[in-house]
GUDOMI-959217 format. One line per field, with one value per residue: residue number from 0; residue in one letter; x, y, z of N, C-alpha, C in turn. Coordinates in steps of 0.02 Angstrom, whole numbers, plus 50000, padded with zeros to 5 digits. Last residue first. Layout:
# GUDOMI-959217
resi	[NUM|...]
resn	[A|...]
nxx	[X|...]
nyy	[Y|...]
nzz	[Z|...]
caxx	[X|...]
cayy	[Y|...]
cazz	[Z|...]
cxx	[X|...]
cyy	[Y|...]
czz	[Z|...]
//
This chain:
# GUDOMI-959217
resi	[381|380|379|378|377|376|375|374|373|372|371|370|369|368|367|366|365|364|363|362|361|360|359|358|357|356|355|354|353|352|351|350|349|348|347|346|345|344|343|342|341|340|339|338|337|336|335|334|333|332|331|330|329|328|327|326|325|324|323|322|321|320|319|318|317|316|315|314|313|312|311|310|309|308|307|306|305|304|303|302|301|300|299|298|297|296|295|294|293|292|291|290|289|288|287|286|285|284|283|282|281|280|279|278|277|276|275|274|273|272|271|270|269|268|267|266|265|264|263|262|261|260|259|258|257|256|255|254|253|252|251|250|249|248|247|246|245|244|243|242|241|240|239|238|237|236|235|234|233|232|231|230|229|228|227|226|225|224|223|222|221|220|219|218|217|216|215|214|213|212|211|210|209|208|207|206|205|204|203|202|201|200|199|198|197|196|195|194|193|192|191|190|189|188|187|186|185|184|183|182|181|180|179|178|177|176|175|174|173|172|171|170|169|168|167|166|165|164|163|162|161|160|159|158|157|156|155|154|153|152|151|150|149|148|147|146|145|144|143|142|141|140|139|138|137|136|135|134|133|132|131|130|129|128|127|126|125|124|123|122|121|120|119|118|117|116|115|114|113|112|111|110|109|108|107|106|105|104|103|102|101|100|99|98|97|96|95|94|93|92|91|90|89|88|87|86|85|84|83|82|81|80|79|78|77|76|75|74|73|72|71|70|69|68|67|66|65|64|63|62|61|60|59|58|57|56|55|54|53|52|51|50|49|48|47|46|45|44|43|42|41|40|39|38|37|36|35|34|33|32|31|30|29|28|27|26|25|24|23|22|21|20|19|18|17|16|15|14|13|12|11|10|9|8|7|6|5|4|3|2|1|0]
resn	[A|V|A|S|I|G|D|Q|L|L|I|H|T|C|G|L|R|R|A|E|S|Q|V|D|E|I|F|E|L|G|A|V|T|I|W|G|A|A|R|E|L|V|A|K|E|S|T|T|G|F|P|L|F|L|K|N|I|S|I|A|A|P|V|A|R|L|V|S|D|L|Y|L|S|V|G|T|A|E|E|G|S|G|A|S|I|Y|R|G|G|R|G|L|E|G|R|V|G|E|A|F|L|T|F|S|L|G|T|Q|Y|E|F|G|R|H|E|V|A|D|L|T|V|M|V|D|P|A|S|V|K|L|M|E|L|V|A|I|L|R|D|R|E|A|Q|A|E|A|P|L|T|I|S|D|L|A|L|I|A|K|E|A|R|G|S|A|R|L|L|A|G|F|H|E|A|I|D|G|G|M|A|A|I|A|S|A|D|K|R|D|L|A|Q|R|V|E|V|A|Q|N|E|D|L|K|L|D|S|V|I|A|R|V|V|T|P|L|S|I|D|V|S|L|N|E|V|G|L|A|L|L|A|N|A|A|M|A|I|V|E|A|D|G|G|A|S|T|A|G|I|L|E|A|G|A|Q|A|F|Q|R|E|P|R|L|Q|T|G|K|V|R|L|V|Q|G|G|Y|S|L|R|L|P|R|A|E|S|E|L|R|T|A|A|I|R|A|V|Q|P|T|M|D|A|R|V|G|M|M|K|Q|S|V|P|D|M|L|R|F|T|H|P|I|M|A|E|G|P|G|D|L|L|N|E|E|F|E|V|M|P|P|Q|V|R|A|Y|G|Y|A|R|F|S|S|L|L|G|D|M|V|A|A|E|H|Y|A|V|D|P|L|V|D|R|L|G|Q|P|L|L|S|K|K|A|A|D|I|T|K|M]
nxx	[56536|56467|56580|56619|56674|56810|56885|56789|56639|56478|56431|56302|56183|56082|56004|56035|56138|56241|56266|56308|56425|56501|56516|56535|56496|56381|56292|56136|56082|56143|56038|56041|56007|56028|56123|56138|56203|56120|56157|56286|56260|56189|56291|56377|56296|56279|56410|56403|56366|56346|56367|56257|56243|56153|56084|56022|55903|55899|55774|55616|55585|55509|55334|55225|55176|55145|55028|54933|54930|54904|54825|54784|54670|54644|54530|54458|54302|54184|54079|53982|54002|53942|54061|54122|54105|54252|54374|54491|54569|54669|54804|54851|54744|54807|54971|55086|55121|55137|55032|54908|54780|54643|54529|54413|54320|54169|54113|54102|54035|54076|54188|54175|54147|54165|54231|54233|54357|54508|54675|54840|55006|55154|55267|55361|55307|55219|55218|55208|55102|55004|54954|54888|54790|54711|54657|54582|54488|54415|54355|54276|54190|54123|54057|53966|53882|53835|53857|53967|54027|54197|54328|54387|54407|54513|54608|54622|54685|54816|54863|54835|54806|54632|54481|54367|54284|54181|54128|54072|53971|53894|53846|53795|53712|53619|53562|53554|53593|53622|53733|53837|53840|53882|54008|54081|54091|54145|54069|54022|53942|53839|53787|53744|53643|53552|53522|53460|53348|53280|53254|53272|53367|53395|53512|53555|53575|53680|53774|53799|53851|53968|54033|54063|54180|54311|54477|54644|54770|54938|55074|55243|55365|55401|55431|55514|55467|55450|55334|55242|55250|55209|55073|55026|55055|54979|54848|54846|54869|54761|54655|54696|54690|54559|54481|54433|54462|54408|54534|54618|54682|54768|54826|54839|54794|54816|54680|54571|54543|54615|54591|54577|54527|54408|54390|54329|54207|54200|54356|54451|54609|54739|54821|54845|54824|54814|54747|54726|54604|54610|54546|54585|54470|54346|54331|54390|54287|54198|54246|54361|54305|54235|54339|54398|54297|54293|54427|54450|54349|54287|54279|54142|54004|53870|53714|53700|53720|53825|53893|53900|53863|53855|53922|53967|54079|54048|54017|53899|53938|54020|53948|53932|54041|54013|53870|53893|53944|53987|53871|53793|53879|54011|54166|54330|54458|54470|54595|54722|54808|54944|54941|55026|55131|55214|55274|55174|55181|55305|55275|55182|55266|55360|55279|55237|55361|55392|55286|55312|55436|55397|55309|55394|55476|55378|55209|55045|54916|54763|54608|54539|54451|54516|54656|54748|54828|54758|54770|54907|54916|54845|54930|55046|55002|54978]
nyy	[55571|55415|55279|55215|55099|55140|55233|55322|55293|55300|55322|55309|55360|55496|55610|55710|55776|55682|55691|55825|55822|55735|55800|55943|55955|55868|55838|55751|55649|55517|55389|55283|55113|54996|54845|54713|54679|54729|54862|54851|54810|54920|55017|54967|54980|55116|55214|55378|55506|55568|55445|55364|55326|55205|55185|55087|55130|55082|54961|54996|54968|54814|54804|54866|54950|54861|54803|54905|54909|54778|54651|54489|54360|54187|54045|53891|53814|53702|53746|53806|53869|54000|54041|53934|53959|53968|54001|54140|54299|54449|54562|54652|54773|54926|54980|54889|54833|54669|54625|54500|54420|54316|54185|54048|53901|53936|54016|54192|54308|54387|54431|54555|54492|54390|54315|54212|54155|54189|54143|54153|54114|54179|54093|53998|53883|53833|53694|53649|53714|53693|53567|53599|53686|53598|53516|53611|53646|53529|53528|53643|53602|53500|53573|53643|53538|53490|53612|53585|53612|53655|53622|53671|53803|53792|53740|53843|53941|53893|53893|54021|54161|54210|54131|54079|54166|54171|54042|54056|54144|54066|53966|54039|54138|54055|53975|54101|54277|54406|54441|54386|54478|54590|54548|54534|54600|54617|54678|54567|54514|54607|54588|54454|54463|54544|54463|54355|54418|54452|54325|54195|54043|53904|53849|53819|53948|53991|53893|53924|54054|54027|53950|54020|54093|54077|54139|54172|54277|54270|54388|54441|54509|54577|54548|54508|54428|54310|54338|54332|54197|54137|54174|54112|53977|53954|53970|53870|53752|53747|53725|53600|53516|53493|53471|53508|53602|53687|53806|53925|54079|54228|54397|54573|54736|54911|55029|55161|55217|55225|55210|55092|55126|55189|55160|55230|55193|55112|55051|54955|54873|54809|54648|54474|54299|54119|53955|53786|53666|53494|53472|53507|53601|53636|53771|53888|53973|53943|53936|54014|54140|54160|54167|54283|54373|54366|54420|54555|54695|54787|54822|54910|54843|54887|54864|54879|54924|54882|55010|55082|55020|55123|55079|55079|55028|54941|54918|54849|54723|54628|54517|54461|54387|54255|54272|54417|54532|54504|54469|54583|54683|54643|54725|54792|54742|54564|54450|54352|54223|54113|53964|53897|53822|53883|53975|54067|54132|54195|54279|54362|54428|54491|54577|54662|54718|54786|54876|54952|55010|55087|55174|55241|55308|55381|55392|55381|55491|55433|55436|55482|55611|55655|55772|55905|55947|56051|56148|56173|56228|56347|56411|56426|56509|56627]
nzz	[55424|55393|55371|55207|55087|54972|54906|54857|54954|55008|55176|55303|55343|55282|55278|55193|55261|55250|55114|55108|55184|55103|54982|54922|54786|54694|54547|54576|54648|54744|54809|54938|54980|55101|55078|55041|54929|54834|54845|54791|54659|54610|54612|54515|54402|54393|54469|54530|54499|54661|54793|54887|55056|55138|55297|55425|55543|55714|55764|55835|56007|56061|56075|56130|56037|55936|55988|55973|55834|55794|55869|55817|55839|55815|55824|55787|55741|55672|55533|55457|55337|55372|55498|55623|55791|55896|56022|56014|56053|56044|56085|56173|56253|56328|56361|56456|56576|56514|56385|56343|56256|56296|56242|56265|56240|56150|56057|56029|56010|56120|56185|56235|56396|56484|56630|56722|56741|56698|56727|56652|56621|56557|56454|56432|56376|56269|56261|56396|56450|56356|56392|56511|56463|56387|56488|56559|56460|56450|56574|56562|56460|56525|56623|56546|56507|56633|56766|56909|57064|57091|57096|56984|57014|57104|57017|56927|57003|57019|56886|56833|56936|56925|56985|57058|57119|57030|57051|57178|57146|57062|57155|57269|57220|57153|57252|57382|57347|57312|57385|57311|57205|57276|57319|57201|57056|56930|56839|56775|56876|56877|56749|56757|56854|56785|56676|56741|56798|56680|56622|56748|56759|56767|56797|56667|56612|56694|56661|56526|56534|56605|56505|56392|56418|56493|56460|56501|56463|56454|56450|56446|56473|56308|56138|56034|55937|56004|56077|55973|55939|56057|56057|55940|55971|56088|56035|55936|56011|56100|56010|55960|56070|56095|55931|55808|55664|55571|55560|55632|55584|55634|55603|55622|55578|55597|55608|55638|55759|55920|56054|56156|56279|56239|56061|55904|55777|55663|55598|55487|55461|55355|55378|55362|55402|55381|55407|55397|55420|55467|55299|55128|55025|54980|55015|54982|54943|55066|55194|55189|55163|55284|55375|55330|55366|55506|55535|55520|55556|55486|55313|55259|55168|55056|54976|54797|54670|54596|54582|54699|54854|54995|55155|55328|55455|55605|55736|55753|55689|55741|55771|55646|55606|55637|55536|55431|55379|55250|55180|55181|55129|55023|55073|55067|55058|55025|55098|55078|55169|55203|55298|55429|55480|55568|55487|55471|55593|55578|55471|55530|55623|55538|55462|55566|55601|55483|55476|55591|55555|55446|55508|55595|55501|55412|55485|55458|55502|55577|55666|55774|55689|55527|55520|55457|55357|55299|55399|55391|55264|55284|55376|55297|55194|55267]
caxx	[56570|56462|56526|56639|56617|56764|56921|56833|56695|56522|56442|56366|56230|56121|55991|55986|56074|56212|56245|56248|56368|56487|56472|56540|56566|56389|56358|56177|56054|56148|56083|56013|56048|55977|56119|56093|56239|56122|56089|56278|56300|56156|56231|56400|56321|56221|56382|56411|56415|56329|56380|56295|56240|56216|56073|56083|55913|55909|55843|55656|55589|55564|55394|55258|55193|55202|55089|54956|54939|54972|54814|54832|54683|54674|54569|54491|54365|54217|54135|53962|54016|53935|54001|54136|54077|54189|54338|54452|54546|54621|54763|54890|54764|54765|54900|55066|55138|55137|55101|54929|54852|54667|54589|54434|54378|54209|54074|54142|54022|54005|54186|54221|54144|54132|54237|54169|54302|54451|54607|54791|54937|55112|55210|55384|55327|55230|55225|55261|55162|55039|54991|54943|54841|54747|54699|54636|54536|54453|54401|54328|54235|54162|54107|54020|53916|53875|53817|53947|53982|54128|54288|54378|54356|54449|54589|54593|54616|54771|54873|54799|54855|54701|54517|54408|54345|54221|54160|54129|54023|53931|53880|53840|53771|53655|53606|53536|53578|53568|53669|53819|53823|53817|53956|54065|54061|54180|54102|54063|54003|53880|53813|53795|53702|53579|53553|53520|53399|53302|53295|53234|53358|53331|53475|53542|53524|53617|53747|53774|53788|53916|54018|54006|54116|54264|54408|54596|54713|54878|55028|55182|55312|55420|55382|55544|55475|55503|55398|55253|55263|55279|55118|55021|55082|55052|54872|54836|54914|54829|54656|54689|54755|54592|54513|54385|54494|54394|54465|54624|54622|54769|54794|54867|54776|54833|54742|54603|54487|54626|54560|54601|54591|54454|54371|54377|54236|54159|54298|54424|54537|54709|54796|54869|54808|54835|54751|54765|54631|54599|54541|54587|54537|54368|54285|54433|54342|54180|54182|54367|54350|54199|54290|54436|54316|54235|54408|54463|54386|54309|54293|54215|54034|53933|53752|53692|53667|53772|53886|53867|53903|53818|53917|53928|54059|54061|54083|53903|53888|54052|53973|53875|54039|54056|53906|53861|53914|54035|53924|53762|53860|53939|54126|54258|54443|54463|54527|54714|54757|54916|54949|54968|55092|55168|55316|55191|55121|55295|55327|55159|55208|55381|55317|55188|55323|55438|55295|55250|55430|55447|55284|55341|55505|55425|55269|55100|54968|54827|54646|54554|54472|54462|54622|54697|54855|54766|54704|54879|54950|54820|54861|55049|55023|54922]
cayy	[55608|55487|55311|55246|55128|55096|55179|55287|55332|55261|55351|55290|55343|55434|55561|55662|55811|55697|55627|55803|55863|55718|55742|55919|55949|55909|55843|55802|55661|55588|55413|55348|55164|55041|54917|54729|54666|54656|54842|54873|54768|54855|55026|54971|54914|55075|55173|55307|55474|55575|55510|55352|55379|55219|55205|55110|55102|55133|54986|54971|55012|54863|54780|54814|54980|54906|54763|54886|54972|54803|54721|54531|54423|54240|54097|53931|53847|53730|53710|53779|53798|53967|54057|53969|53921|53993|53952|54087|54246|54404|54522|54642|54704|54887|54997|54910|54902|54713|54634|54564|54426|54383|54210|54110|53932|53896|53959|54133|54255|54374|54361|54548|54550|54373|54367|54248|54111|54229|54121|54167|54099|54173|54138|54063|53882|53905|53732|53624|53708|53758|53575|53550|53711|53653|53487|53575|53695|53552|53473|53640|53659|53484|53523|53680|53578|53448|53576|53621|53567|53678|53606|53598|53786|53819|53702|53781|53951|53897|53834|53962|54116|54221|54178|54039|54147|54231|54059|54010|54164|54121|53949|53981|54157|54107|53944|54037|54218|54373|54467|54355|54408|54591|54563|54475|54621|54573|54723|54613|54478|54598|54653|54475|54422|54566|54528|54344|54389|54505|54374|54234|54113|53929|53875|53764|53904|54031|53896|53858|54041|54068|53921|53975|54128|54024|54147|54127|54272|54249|54344|54423|54503|54552|54568|54543|54498|54313|54331|54395|54248|54129|54195|54184|54008|53949|54012|53941|53772|53755|53785|53657|53529|53543|53449|53505|53564|53616|53790|53852|54040|54160|54342|54510|54675|54848|54999|55120|55187|55220|55266|55092|55092|55223|55151|55196|55235|55173|55047|55022|54871|54864|54705|54537|54360|54179|54016|53837|53716|53564|53500|53462|53590|53568|53721|53833|53962|53948|53902|53943|54109|54155|54113|54221|54365|54343|54351|54511|54637|54809|54774|54912|54862|54856|54892|54842|54957|54833|54963|55114|55004|55094|55122|55053|55081|54937|54947|54919|54768|54688|54556|54495|54457|54293|54229|54353|54535|54529|54420|54520|54683|54651|54668|54804|54790|54634|54468|54425|54245|54180|53996|53938|53793|53834|53920|54023|54093|54147|54228|54317|54389|54444|54523|54622|54678|54734|54826|54914|54967|55034|55131|55198|55263|55328|55420|55342|55474|55468|55420|55411|55581|55637|55710|55886|55893|55990|56121|56146|56165|56297|56396|56387|56441|56591]
cazz	[55477|55380|55409|55269|55124|55007|54939|54810|54931|54963|55111|55272|55395|55271|55329|55169|55250|55316|55142|55071|55205|55172|54984|54991|54805|54754|54577|54543|54581|54730|54756|54920|54948|55074|55093|55096|54991|54842|54866|54861|54703|54614|54654|54584|54421|54409|54414|54546|54455|54590|54761|54825|55005|55104|55228|55392|55476|55662|55762|55779|55950|56064|56041|56170|56102|55926|55984|56040|55870|55790|55851|55851|55805|55855|55791|55838|55725|55730|55562|55521|55340|55308|55460|55561|55735|55870|55981|56046|56009|56076|56040|56112|56240|56283|56358|56388|56565|56573|56405|56372|56265|56281|56275|56233|56271|56194|56078|56046|55962|56109|56162|56179|56351|56420|56578|56712|56721|56720|56711|56704|56602|56616|56457|56456|56446|56283|56199|56352|56491|56356|56329|56512|56509|56354|56436|56593|56485|56392|56557|56613|56449|56465|56643|56578|56456|56588|56716|56849|57028|57080|57156|56987|56965|57126|57076|56902|56981|57077|56929|56809|56905|56944|56942|57012|57155|57040|56987|57168|57194|57032|57092|57275|57260|57117|57203|57351|57386|57274|57406|57375|57192|57241|57369|57240|57119|56978|56888|56737|56857|56937|56768|56709|56866|56849|56665|56702|56841|56726|56586|56699|56778|56739|56854|56713|56584|56690|56729|56544|56497|56636|56571|56389|56414|56475|56482|56470|56509|56419|56486|56410|56523|56374|56189|56090|55919|55954|56112|56008|55887|56036|56111|55948|55911|56090|56091|55918|55956|56126|56052|55915|56040|56136|55993|55863|55719|55565|55544|55626|55597|55606|55639|55597|55615|55564|55631|55586|55721|55848|56020|56087|56277|56284|56130|55947|55829|55667|55642|55502|55475|55392|55340|55390|55366|55416|55367|55433|55374|55483|55366|55186|55054|54966|55044|55005|54897|54994|55180|55206|55114|55220|55382|55323|55296|55467|55549|55462|55582|55552|55366|55263|55231|55071|55032|54859|54709|54608|54527|54642|54795|54938|55097|55272|55408|55533|55723|55778|55660|55715|55828|55676|55588|55683|55583|55446|55446|55300|55191|55200|55199|55031|55050|55068|55112|55006|55077|55079|55122|55204|55233|55414|55427|55597|55513|55414|55577|55632|55463|55476|55645|55589|55429|55528|55650|55507|55422|55585|55615|55437|55454|55623|55551|55391|55455|55486|55453|55578|55605|55772|55753|55572|55500|55505|55399|55260|55383|55453|55278|55236|55394|55359|55178|55235]
cxx	[56523|56492|56526|56578|56641|56709|56876|56867|56738|56576|56491|56370|56300|56170|56027|55974|56018|56144|56212|56221|56304|56426|56455|56493|56575|56461|56357|56243|56089|56127|56083|56061|56008|56015|56054|56087|56198|56157|56086|56208|56289|56193|56194|56340|56343|56243|56323|56377|56428|56385|56362|56306|56286|56206|56140|56069|55977|55927|55850|55726|55635|55568|55448|55324|55232|55224|55151|55021|54962|54982|54881|54826|54730|54683|54599|54535|54393|54284|54159|54017|53991|53943|54000|54072|54087|54165|54271|54417|54506|54597|54714|54849|54803|54790|54864|54991|55119|55160|55101|55005|54869|54741|54606|54493|54402|54267|54113|54097|54063|53992|54115|54223|54197|54133|54204|54172|54237|54389|54557|54722|54892|55039|55170|55328|55345|55251|55236|55273|55222|55101|55032|54986|54901|54804|54741|54684|54595|54507|54445|54379|54292|54212|54153|54075|53976|53914|53862|53899|53952|54089|54214|54334|54339|54393|54522|54573|54584|54698|54825|54803|54822|54748|54587|54442|54393|54287|54204|54165|54084|53983|53923|53881|53821|53719|53647|53588|53566|53549|53610|53750|53801|53794|53887|54010|54037|54156|54146|54102|54050|53945|53859|53828|53759|53644|53586|53558|53465|53357|53322|53279|53316|53316|53407|53501|53505|53561|53682|53743|53758|53849|53963|53987|54055|54194|54366|54527|54659|54824|54968|55139|55244|55360|55402|55495|55507|55517|55457|55320|55279|55298|55191|55070|55082|55084|54949|54862|54907|54876|54727|54691|54753|54660|54543|54418|54448|54428|54456|54553|54637|54705|54798|54835|54810|54817|54754|54669|54513|54565|54567|54566|54621|54523|54421|54349|54284|54187|54265|54361|54516|54634|54765|54844|54841|54820|54775|54775|54664|54636|54584|54582|54532|54437|54312|54392|54386|54239|54165|54304|54355|54242|54251|54389|54353|54252|54348|54442|54394|54349|54317|54234|54110|53958|53815|53735|53652|53712|53827|53857|53868|53866|53881|53926|54021|54035|54096|53967|53894|54002|54003|53897|53982|54054|53947|53902|53877|54008|53969|53813|53833|53921|54052|54222|54368|54445|54523|54644|54749|54862|54913|54981|55030|55122|55274|55232|55136|55235|55320|55211|55187|55324|55338|55223|55272|55402|55339|55256|55369|55442|55333|55315|55454|55450|55324|55163|55023|54870|54711|54592|54483|54488|54565|54658|54804|54792|54710|54810|54922|54851|54833|54979|55024|54941]
cyy	[55659|55525|55385|55276|55155|55133|55134|55226|55291|55307|55308|55320|55327|55423|55495|55605|55763|55730|55638|55737|55842|55758|55721|55860|55920|55900|55892|55809|55716|55602|55489|55379|55226|55100|54948|54803|54685|54637|54767|54855|54786|54809|54960|54978|54914|55006|55132|55265|55402|55546|55509|55418|55362|55272|55228|55125|55131|55100|55038|55001|54984|54904|54833|54790|54930|54939|54808|54847|54957|54870|54757|54602|54464|54301|54146|53982|53881|53760|53743|53739|53766|53892|54019|53979|53962|53946|53981|54044|54195|54352|54481|54602|54699|54816|54953|54922|54929|54783|54685|54565|54497|54386|54281|54139|53992|53936|53913|54077|54192|54317|54340|54478|54546|54432|54345|54301|54147|54192|54171|54146|54112|54164|54126|54114|53950|53913|53807|53670|53687|53756|53640|53557|53664|53678|53541|53545|53661|53602|53493|53585|53659|53541|53506|53633|53615|53488|53540|53579|53606|53624|53624|53578|53712|53800|53725|53736|53886|53903|53834|53903|54048|54173|54187|54084|54106|54215|54121|54025|54121|54150|54007|53970|54100|54125|53996|54010|54155|54306|54435|54377|54374|54520|54565|54488|54561|54589|54684|54660|54524|54563|54648|54541|54445|54528|54553|54409|54380|54479|54428|54289|54149|54001|53903|53787|53849|53987|53936|53858|53975|54057|53961|53947|54083|54053|54088|54137|54231|54240|54329|54377|54490|54550|54536|54568|54539|54385|54338|54393|54315|54179|54191|54209|54083|53984|54013|53987|53846|53778|53799|53722|53589|53561|53508|53489|53566|53572|53715|53826|53966|54124|54277|54454|54616|54789|54934|55094|55146|55188|55264|55149|55091|55192|55189|55186|55194|55220|55115|55014|54942|54850|54756|54594|54420|54240|54074|53898|53771|53610|53461|53501|53546|53552|53650|53777|53902|53929|53902|53904|54034|54121|54104|54161|54300|54332|54327|54439|54589|54754|54808|54869|54864|54880|54852|54874|54917|54863|54916|55066|55034|55081|55085|55104|55048|54998|54958|54955|54839|54739|54622|54539|54496|54368|54270|54315|54472|54524|54441|54465|54616|54641|54685|54743|54799|54678|54543|54443|54320|54189|54063|53978|53833|53804|53865|53964|54043|54102|54174|54263|54339|54399|54469|54564|54634|54688|54769|54859|54923|54984|55072|55150|55215|55281|55367|55362|55435|55448|55460|55389|55506|55604|55696|55825|55869|55932|56055|56115|56132|56229|56342|56366|56397|56519]
czz	[55509|55439|55394|55304|55190|55043|54981|54842|54886|54936|55071|55202|55368|55328|55319|55218|55230|55308|55210|55099|55172|55198|55055|55000|54874|54777|54636|54580|54543|54658|54753|54870|54933|55045|55065|55114|55053|54907|54877|54887|54776|54662|54663|54632|54495|54432|54439|54493|54472|54547|54687|54790|54947|55050|55198|55318|55446|55596|55706|55781|55896|56000|56046|56139|56145|55991|55976|56038|55942|55824|55853|55825|55848|55810|55840|55803|55787|55709|55626|55556|55405|55313|55394|55520|55672|55815|55959|55995|56047|56027|56080|56061|56175|56274|56307|56386|56497|56555|56462|56381|56290|56298|56252|56272|56230|56221|56125|56074|55976|56060|56146|56151|56298|56372|56513|56657|56705|56696|56739|56680|56662|56593|56521|56463|56475|56356|56210|56293|56449|56399|56328|56449|56512|56399|56401|56542|56519|56414|56497|56596|56499|56450|56584|56602|56485|56537|56667|56806|56969|57042|57148|57046|56969|57079|57103|56960|56959|57056|56988|56857|56891|56908|56968|56961|57112|57076|56993|57103|57187|57080|57066|57212|57262|57155|57165|57303|57346|57306|57369|57398|57256|57226|57337|57290|57159|57049|56936|56783|56818|56920|56829|56730|56821|56866|56729|56690|56804|56772|56633|56671|56725|56763|56833|56774|56634|56664|56731|56614|56518|56601|56606|56457|56414|56470|56458|56502|56475|56471|56442|56452|56491|56420|56255|56142|55975|55932|56064|56046|55920|55981|56090|56001|55918|56031|56092|55973|55941|56072|56076|55953|55993|56108|56032|55930|55779|55616|55534|55620|55584|55627|55603|55636|55581|55609|55594|55614|55662|55814|55944|56049|56207|56282|56174|56017|55871|55721|55649|55544|55495|55403|55386|55347|55399|55372|55411|55387|55414|55435|55414|55251|55116|54994|55036|55037|54916|54950|55106|55185|55126|55167|55317|55330|55284|55393|55509|55473|55524|55586|55430|55323|55224|55140|55043|54914|54773|54643|54538|54583|54734|54881|55041|55216|55350|55495|55648|55759|55687|55687|55805|55735|55619|55669|55632|55497|55464|55371|55249|55213|55222|55104|55055|55041|55121|55065|55060|55054|55129|55150|55232|55350|55408|55544|55546|55437|55520|55617|55516|55462|55592|55612|55479|55494|55615|55557|55446|55533|55610|55495|55443|55570|55579|55445|55449|55449|55489|55519|55606|55711|55746|55636|55548|55480|55450|55302|55345|55441|55341|55250|55349|55381|55239|55220]
//
């Protein structure tokens, strides 16, 4: 009966899990590493609440999170609240209100848990840790390059290998659709074909659609070659400006993130619904799911231009080498508090014996310790 009851108590809703010690330690170390990297670039950390009023949480960039957000009634105010599914909208709110008078560009970072209504095939987890940074009030290509390089270098510093950045220009397709004056049905048909990367379907539409969007499909792959293809296309003024901005960003990344492979997908837009310019996704070869994504958007409330990045720690942990084993020092019963303080100050994680045990080696081993404090010093557990 006890076994059945324990099994029932360990059963969690789909997409939720208990994070046990080794993984929890690894995740905390990765989060600390990312936020330390962001801090080194001048990004100050903020910590928004887990739950907010729905009208604030789902405004501006948060609108894209409406289908993913849990809602509940606040028993105090009787107003609807949402559990955050993404932290970017919260940081945008803080910048537009609490930090409205701070000098721009404003550099903010964050780290915490998010909760979503359901997972996806690539990300079945519904609750996971998210770390990120927002550069608010910067309008130049240098801002985009800084955020991309900072995120990429933070991942490289953690040991992520074969890292790539896939840059997208979601506004280019919108600009061409508008310039060609496509009706709603045509626009949907084009979008669906582009999402499938279906060049034959685009070609079958003929005319300007085939010419413009066929060329865009060919402007994909390694950045050096893709930009040449994109440069040969006659684009509307808005799209030309995005192309010029992309060229400037690529030149900066050669210097600030030389070890990262950069690719271009000029037609990708899924997941970038609220982006207003250059956007990007971070991948590691052989790792399921994207490590993070970001791009340029309009900050809610203030209407300021901003560039941000969100890193998803469930994917990042799959790309980061496993945490090294933790050395723990067993302090036999009777060890003085002064001695214990000294060992912790020296960097040891200590586990104290709470009663006298004659075989201290066996007790240290049973408690998962790697070392033991003996009369003549510290020794590895036999």
